[in-house]
Chimera marker file (.cmm) of the C-alpha trace (Angstrom):
<marker_set name="trace">
<marker id="1" x="56.464" y="-67.544" z="28.169" r="1" g="1" b="0" radius="0.5"/>
<marker id="2" x="55.408" y="-71.236" z="28.389" r="1" g="1" b="0" radius="0.5"/>
<marker id="3" x="58.348" y="-73.357" z="29.188" r="1" g="1" b="0" radius="0.5"/>
<marker id="4" x="56.383" y="-76.697" z="28.650" r="1" g="1" b="0" radius="0.5"/>
<marker id="5" x="55.987" y="-75.521" z="25.184" r="1" g="1" b="0" radius="0.5"/>
<marker id="6" x="59.566" y="-75.255" z="24.422" r="1" g="1" b="0" radius="0.5"/>
<marker id="7" x="60.178" y="-79.018" z="25.398" r="1" g="1" b="0" radius="0.5"/>
<marker id="8" x="62.263" y="-78.197" z="28.427" r="1" g="1" b="0" radius="0.5"/>
<marker id="9" x="63.158" y="-81.720" z="30.060" r="1" g="1" b="0" radius="0.5"/>
<marker id="10" x="62.207" y="-80.686" z="33.704" r="1" g="1" b="0" radius="0.5"/>
<marker id="11" x="58.679" y="-80.873" z="34.165" r="1" g="1" b="0" radius="0.5"/>
<marker id="12" x="57.261" y="-80.108" z="37.596" r="1" g="1" b="0" radius="0.5"/>
<marker id="13" x="60.040" y="-77.860" z="39.022" r="1" g="1" b="0" radius="0.5"/>
<marker id="14" x="59.068" y="-75.284" z="41.694" r="1" g="1" b="0" radius="0.5"/>
<marker id="15" x="59.979" y="-71.704" z="41.417" r="1" g="1" b="0" radius="0.5"/>
<marker id="16" x="60.020" y="-69.349" z="44.605" r="1" g="1" b="0" radius="0.5"/>
<marker id="17" x="58.568" y="-66.663" z="42.652" r="1" g="1" b="0" radius="0.5"/>
<marker id="18" x="57.529" y="-65.171" z="39.198" r="1" g="1" b="0" radius="0.5"/>
<marker id="19" x="60.945" y="-63.545" z="38.825" r="1" g="1" b="0" radius="0.5"/>
<marker id="20" x="62.455" y="-66.908" z="39.283" r="1" g="1" b="0" radius="0.5"/>
<marker id="21" x="60.425" y="-68.405" z="36.442" r="1" g="1" b="0" radius="0.5"/>
<marker id="22" x="61.216" y="-65.593" z="34.357" r="1" g="1" b="0" radius="0.5"/>
<marker id="23" x="64.993" y="-65.719" z="34.936" r="1" g="1" b="0" radius="0.5"/>
<marker id="24" x="64.771" y="-69.211" z="33.846" r="1" g="1" b="0" radius="0.5"/>
<marker id="25" x="63.005" y="-68.860" z="30.741" r="1" g="1" b="0" radius="0.5"/>
<marker id="26" x="65.731" y="-66.187" z="29.819" r="1" g="1" b="0" radius="0.5"/>
<marker id="27" x="68.520" y="-68.316" z="30.482" r="1" g="1" b="0" radius="0.5"/>
<marker id="28" x="67.224" y="-71.307" z="28.554" r="1" g="1" b="0" radius="0.5"/>
<marker id="29" x="66.856" y="-69.208" z="25.539" r="1" g="1" b="0" radius="0.5"/>
<marker id="30" x="70.302" y="-67.415" z="26.238" r="1" g="1" b="0" radius="0.5"/>
<marker id="31" x="72.179" y="-70.942" z="26.489" r="1" g="1" b="0" radius="0.5"/>
<marker id="32" x="69.963" y="-72.890" z="24.344" r="1" g="1" b="0" radius="0.5"/>
<marker id="33" x="69.525" y="-75.490" z="26.861" r="1" g="1" b="0" radius="0.5"/>
<marker id="34" x="65.942" y="-76.576" z="26.177" r="1" g="1" b="0" radius="0.5"/>
<marker id="35" x="67.108" y="-80.368" z="25.245" r="1" g="1" b="0" radius="0.5"/>
<marker id="36" x="69.906" y="-80.570" z="27.832" r="1" g="1" b="0" radius="0.5"/>
<marker id="37" x="68.883" y="-81.581" z="31.314" r="1" g="1" b="0" radius="0.5"/>
<marker id="38" x="72.446" y="-80.694" z="32.851" r="1" g="1" b="0" radius="0.5"/>
<marker id="39" x="72.367" y="-77.016" z="31.056" r="1" g="1" b="0" radius="0.5"/>
<marker id="40" x="68.832" y="-76.605" z="32.317" r="1" g="1" b="0" radius="0.5"/>
<marker id="41" x="69.497" y="-77.762" z="35.736" r="1" g="1" b="0" radius="0.5"/>
<marker id="42" x="72.372" y="-75.278" z="36.075" r="1" g="1" b="0" radius="0.5"/>
<marker id="43" x="69.883" y="-72.315" z="34.511" r="1" g="1" b="0" radius="0.5"/>
<marker id="44" x="67.573" y="-73.556" z="37.244" r="1" g="1" b="0" radius="0.5"/>
<marker id="45" x="69.920" y="-72.811" z="39.987" r="1" g="1" b="0" radius="0.5"/>
<marker id="46" x="71.365" y="-69.681" z="38.565" r="1" g="1" b="0" radius="0.5"/>
<marker id="47" x="67.877" y="-68.281" z="37.759" r="1" g="1" b="0" radius="0.5"/>
<marker id="48" x="67.037" y="-67.843" z="41.738" r="1" g="1" b="0" radius="0.5"/>
<marker id="49" x="66.724" y="-64.126" z="41.944" r="1" g="1" b="0" radius="0.5"/>
<marker id="50" x="69.452" y="-63.872" z="44.847" r="1" g="1" b="0" radius="0.5"/>
<marker id="51" x="71.768" y="-65.465" z="42.386" r="1" g="1" b="0" radius="0.5"/>
<marker id="52" x="70.720" y="-64.086" z="39.024" r="1" g="1" b="0" radius="0.5"/>
<marker id="53" x="71.215" y="-60.532" z="40.590" r="1" g="1" b="0" radius="0.5"/>
<marker id="54" x="74.834" y="-61.226" z="41.316" r="1" g="1" b="0" radius="0.5"/>
<marker id="55" x="75.743" y="-61.766" z="37.599" r="1" g="1" b="0" radius="0.5"/>
<marker id="56" x="76.644" y="-58.870" z="35.516" r="1" g="1" b="0" radius="0.5"/>
<marker id="57" x="74.819" y="-59.843" z="32.718" r="1" g="1" b="0" radius="0.5"/>
<marker id="58" x="75.737" y="-57.196" z="30.225" r="1" g="1" b="0" radius="0.5"/>
<marker id="59" x="79.378" y="-58.182" z="30.269" r="1" g="1" b="0" radius="0.5"/>
<marker id="60" x="78.937" y="-61.815" z="29.689" r="1" g="1" b="0" radius="0.5"/>
<marker id="61" x="78.778" y="-63.116" z="26.242" r="1" g="1" b="0" radius="0.5"/>
<marker id="62" x="77.843" y="-66.896" z="25.410" r="1" g="1" b="0" radius="0.5"/>
<marker id="63" x="80.017" y="-68.896" z="23.296" r="1" g="1" b="0" radius="0.5"/>
<marker id="64" x="78.310" y="-72.305" z="21.915" r="1" g="1" b="0" radius="0.5"/>
<link id1="1" id2="2" r="1" g="1" b="0" radius="0.2"/>
<link id1="2" id2="3" r="1" g="1" b="0" radius="0.2"/>
<link id1="3" id2="4" r="1" g="1" b="0" radius="0.2"/>
<link id1="4" id2="5" r="1" g="1" b="0" radius="0.2"/>
<link id1="5" id2="6" r="1" g="1" b="0" radius="0.2"/>
<link id1="6" id2="7" r="1" g="1" b="0" radius="0.2"/>
<link id1="7" id2="8" r="1" g="1" b="0" radius="0.2"/>
<link id1="8" id2="9" r="1" g="1" b="0" radius="0.2"/>
<link id1="9" id2="10" r="1" g="1" b="0" radius="0.2"/>
<link id1="10" id2="11" r="1" g="1" b="0" radius="0.2"/>
<link id1="11" id2="12" r="1" g="1" b="0" radius="0.2"/>
<link id1="12" id2="13" r="1" g="1" b="0" radius="0.2"/>
<link id1="13" id2="14" r="1" g="1" b="0" radius="0.2"/>
<link id1="14" id2="15" r="1" g="1" b="0" radius="0.2"/>
<link id1="15" id2="16" r="1" g="1" b="0" radius="0.2"/>
<link id1="16" id2="17" r="1" g="1" b="0" radius="0.2"/>
<link id1="17" id2="18" r="1" g="1" b="0" radius="0.2"/>
<link id1="18" id2="19" r="1" g="1" b="0" radius="0.2"/>
<link id1="19" id2="20" r="1" g="1" b="0" radius="0.2"/>
<link id1="20" id2="21" r="1" g="1" b="0" radius="0.2"/>
<link id1="21" id2="22" r="1" g="1" b="0" radius="0.2"/>
<link id1="22" id2="23" r="1" g="1" b="0" radius="0.2"/>
<link id1="23" id2="24" r="1" g="1" b="0" radius="0.2"/>
<link id1="24" id2="25" r="1" g="1" b="0" radius="0.2"/>
<link id1="25" id2="26" r="1" g="1" b="0" radius="0.2"/>
<link id1="26" id2="27" r="1" g="1" b="0" radius="0.2"/>
<link id1="27" id2="28" r="1" g="1" b="0" radius="0.2"/>
<link id1="28" id2="29" r="1" g="1" b="0" radius="0.2"/>
<link id1="29" id2="30" r="1" g="1" b="0" radius="0.2"/>
<link id1="30" id2="31" r="1" g="1" b="0" radius="0.2"/>
<link id1="31" id2="32" r="1" g="1" b="0" radius="0.2"/>
<link id1="32" id2="33" r="1" g="1" b="0" radius="0.2"/>
<link id1="33" id2="34" r="1" g="1" b="0" radius="0.2"/>
<link id1="34" id2="35" r="1" g="1" b="0" radius="0.2"/>
<link id1="35" id2="36" r="1" g="1" b="0" radius="0.2"/>
<link id1="36" id2="37" r="1" g="1" b="0" radius="0.2"/>
<link id1="37" id2="38" r="1" g="1" b="0" radius="0.2"/>
<link id1="38" id2="39" r="1" g="1" b="0" radius="0.2"/>
<link id1="39" id2="40" r="1" g="1" b="0" radius="0.2"/>
<link id1="40" id2="41" r="1" g="1" b="0" radius="0.2"/>
<link id1="41" id2="42" r="1" g="1" b="0" radius="0.2"/>
<link id1="42" id2="43" r="1" g="1" b="0" radius="0.2"/>
<link id1="43" id2="44" r="1" g="1" b="0" radius="0.2"/>
<link id1="44" id2="45" r="1" g="1" b="0" radius="0.2"/>
<link id1="45" id2="46" r="1" g="1" b="0" radius="0.2"/>
<link id1="46" id2="47" r="1" g="1" b="0" radius="0.2"/>
<link id1="47" id2="48" r="1" g="1" b="0" radius="0.2"/>
<link id1="48" id2="49" r="1" g="1" b="0" radius="0.2"/>
<link id1="49" id2="50" r="1" g="1" b="0" radius="0.2"/>
<link id1="50" id2="51" r="1" g="1" b="0" radius="0.2"/>
<link id1="51" id2="52" r="1" g="1" b="0" radius="0.2"/>
<link id1="52" id2="53" r="1" g="1" b="0" radius="0.2"/>
<link id1="53" id2="54" r="1" g="1" b="0" radius="0.2"/>
<link id1="54" id2="55" r="1" g="1" b="0" radius="0.2"/>
<link id1="55" id2="56" r="1" g="1" b="0" radius="0.2"/>
<link id1="56" id2="57" r="1" g="1" b="0" radius="0.2"/>
<link id1="57" id2="58" r="1" g="1" b="0" radius="0.2"/>
<link id1="58" id2="59" r="1" g="1" b="0" radius="0.2"/>
<link id1="59" id2="60" r="1" g="1" b="0" radius="0.2"/>
<link id1="60" id2="61" r="1" g="1" b="0" radius="0.2"/>
<link id1="61" id2="62" r="1" g="1" b="0" radius="0.2"/>
<link id1="62" id2="63" r="1" g="1" b="0" radius="0.2"/>
<link id1="63" id2="64" r="1" g="1" b="0" radius="0.2"/>
</marker_set>
């Protein structure tokens, strides 16, 4: 997925690996946070593989 095409407000960010980038893209979609810099920043931190693995995503529901 191309994050730039979605209009993400965090250009030039660094990912530790491809898993981090992939997780970030998934979270941006899940939370609809392409246009909100603060949500995108939270998704970036949570997308780090060490953090992402600790969340039980199957039991989590998004309410927007």
